[in-house]
N, C-alpha and C positions, 0 to 999 in steps of 0.2 A: 389398631388402637388409636384413640385420640391423644394428641400431644398437649399436655398442660404445661406451658412454658412460664415458669416463675422467674421474674427478673430480680436483679439485685435490689435489696431493701424493700421488695414487694412481698405481699402475703399470698396472693393467688393470681390466677390468670383470668382476666375478665372475658367470659364467654357467655353472653346473655342468652343465646339460643339454647345452649345446654341447660341452663337453669330454668328457662321457660318450659322446656319439654321434660323436666324432671319430676313432674307431678305423677304420683302413683295412686290411682283411685282405689285399688283393692290390694292392700298391703299384707303380704304373707311371707314371701321369700324374695331376697335380693341376692343376685349373683353378679360378680364383676371380676374381670381380669385386670392385672396391673403389672407394671415393671418400673422399678426405680433406676434412674440413670446413675452412673458412678459419681456424677457431680452433686448428687443429693446428699452425699456423705459430707460431714464437717467435723472437725475435732471438738470434743466437749471441753468445757472449761470448769474447773473446780470453783464452787461457790456461786455459780451463775444459775439462775432459774431457767432450766432448759426444758421447754415445753414439749409435749408430744406433737409431732407434725402429722396432719390429717391427710389420709389418702382418699377415702370415700366412706359412705354409709348412708343412713336414711333417718330423717326425722319422723316421729310417730304422732299422728293426729294433731300436728301443729306445724306452723311455718317457722317457729322459733326453736332452733336445735338445742338451745341451752335449757329447754323445758323437758323434752323427751326425745332422745335420739340414741342411735347405736352407730359407732364409727370404728373404723380400723385405722390405727395410727402407727407411726414408727419413730424411732430415735436411733442415732448412730451407735454402733458397737465400737469396741476399742480399735479393731483393725479397719483400715480404710476399705470401703466397698461392702461392708457388712452392716446389717441393721437388725433391730429387735422390733417385731410387730407386737402390738397390744390391742386389747379390746378396751373401748373407751365409751362409757355409757352415762348419759344424763338421764335421771329418773325423777319425775315430778319436781324438777328444779334442783335436785341434789347433784352437785358436781361429782365427777367420777372419783376424785380423791377423797371424798367424804364418807365412803362406805366400801367395804372389802370387795364386793362383787363388781364394782363399777370400773375398776382399772386393773386389768389382768394381762400379764405377759403371755403371749401365745407361742412364738417361735422365732428363731433367727432366720434371716433371709440374706440373699446376695444381690448386689447390684447387677443390672443388665440381664436378669433372669425373669422369666414369666411365672406368675403365680395367679391362683384363682381363690376367691373368697366367696363363701356362702353364708348368708345371714338368714336364719329361719326364726320367724317371730311368732308363729301360731302355736298354741298349746296343743299337745304336750311336747312338741318338738321345738324348743327354744334353745338355739345354740349358734355359735360362730365356728366356722371351719376354714382352715387355710390348707391348700394343697397345690401340687404342681399340675399343670394341664395334662390330662390323660392318665393320671395316677389316682387311684381310688383311696389309697392310704393317706390320711391327713398328716400334715407337718405339725399342725397345732389345732386344738379344739377346746372350746370352753362353753359351759352353759351360760345362758343369759340370766340376769337377775329378774325376779318377778316384776312385770310392768303391766300397764294398762293394755287392754285388748286392742291390737292394731286394726285400724279401719282404713286409713289413708296416710299418705306421707309425701315427703319431698326428698329426692335424691340429693346427697351432699357430695361435694367435690373437693379436690385438693386444696388445702389451706396450710400455709407454712408460717408458724408463729416465730420460730427461731429463739435463740437465747435472749431472754429479757424482752421478748415480743418485738424485736427490732427488724424482723423480716429476714429474707434470704441473704446469706453472706455473699452469694454470687449467683449467676444464672444457672438454672438446671431444669430438667424436664421430668415430669411424671407421666408415664403412658398409662391410659385408663380406658377400659371398654366395659360398659354395662351389658351383661348378657341376659338378665331377666330382672324385672319385666322389660320387654322390648315392645313399645307401642308404635303406632304409625308415625308420630312426629319424631321419635327418637331414631327410628330407622331412616326416616327422610333426612335427618341431620348427619347420620354416620355412614350411610351407604350411597356412594356416587351412582351406582347402578340403579338403585331404587329412585333416586332423585331424577335421573334421566327418564326412567319409565313413567314415573308419576307426572312429569311435565308433559310428555306426549299424551298420556291418557287424559290429563286435565284439559288439554286443548280439544280432544275429541268430545269430552263431556260438555265443554262450553259450546261447541258447535251444535250439539244436540239441544241444549237449552235455547240457543238462538233460533233454531228451527221451530221449537215449540212456541216461542213468542211471536214469530213472524207468521201469524195466521193468514193475513191477507195475501201475501205472496204465495204461500203454500196452496191456498184455495185456488188462485189463478192458474197454478201449474196442474191442478187436478189431483193433488195428493192430499192425503189426510195429514193433519197436523201431528198426529201421534207417531208418524215416522220419525219424529225427533227423538222418540224414546229409544230407537234402535242404537244410535251411537252412544247414548248414555249407558244403556245396559251392557253393550259390548265392551266399551272401554272401562266401565266400572268393574266388569268381571275380570278383564285382563289385569287391572290394577290389583284386585284382590288376589289373583293367582300369583302375581309377581311378589306381592307382600308375603304370602305364605311360603313362597319358595326361598326368599332371601332372609326371612326372619330366623334368627338363631334357634336351633332346637334346644329345648330345656332338658338338660342332662343332670342327673343326680351327682 
């Protein structure tokens, strides 16, 4: 999992590569795994506007998540190390607290334990489900409100508003891994093995391109310029095989 380290008085961890690779061209189902550190818990204060703290989600057909988006949020429970997860939905500019289906409590969870979330956005299967890894029975499930048909979106990442929007009271970490969709750029960012393999294959492909362009030298050697296609095809095929091998399998 990736570590989103939120510092004291800050709202999020600035990870530009994660945000750049968060574009989802065909938006249907989002799955991610997460774990809250014990430091994410904080005591609630009576009379203080205590906002929902965001874990992850997706915007729908927009770059502006306050227009249309589905997110999973948390707030601290009474006992340290325990939290309450909620569904948090902006619909056509309506904030979640302005209509009943927009803000729904899902289930309690514990710090330092792994959980998985599935957000299904296509009709007729519109729902959010929270479960433990390897366990089919959900801990919490809720239907999504009726929204516009999803076509594309942007993945959303941890954001901590805190009491009265003052940011985090201390340093803490949210561990997050997006399981689906997993595109080429996302795997490149999250898998050191794939990054290494892609670097080697890219060098081979560049060599092939240079061979194709160096027509005069190739002709003097008595070879056809099209031999440059060989390393391009070979290393391209290797890169595709490695990508298919390392890409997480989509499980229900």
